[in-house]
C-alpha positions, 0 to 999 in steps of 0.5 A: 800410163803407158801400157807395154805392147807385146813387142816391148815384152819380147824386147824385155825377155830378149835383153834379159836373156843376154843380160843373163848370158853375159854375166855368165859369160863374164862370171859375174853375178848380178850383185856384181853387175849392180856394184860396177853399174852404181846401181841397187841389186834389186834394179838389176834383178828387176831388169832380169825380171820379165815382169817388170817394164823397161826403164832407162837404167836397163839401157845404160848397163850394157856399157857396164859389161862393155857391150 
């Protein structure tokens, strides 16, 4: 198992914050983002939870927000 570094945690927190901002700017909920992205709502909520590790899904969701 690979453990996250402090830098990984900082990046994860920054990404989660930006996703929250983008959802607010576009007036969509995490559930709506999940539907647009073709993932489960729990996947999106885990991405927004800074205690969860970063995954490939977290890196692909920005395309669904047209970022």
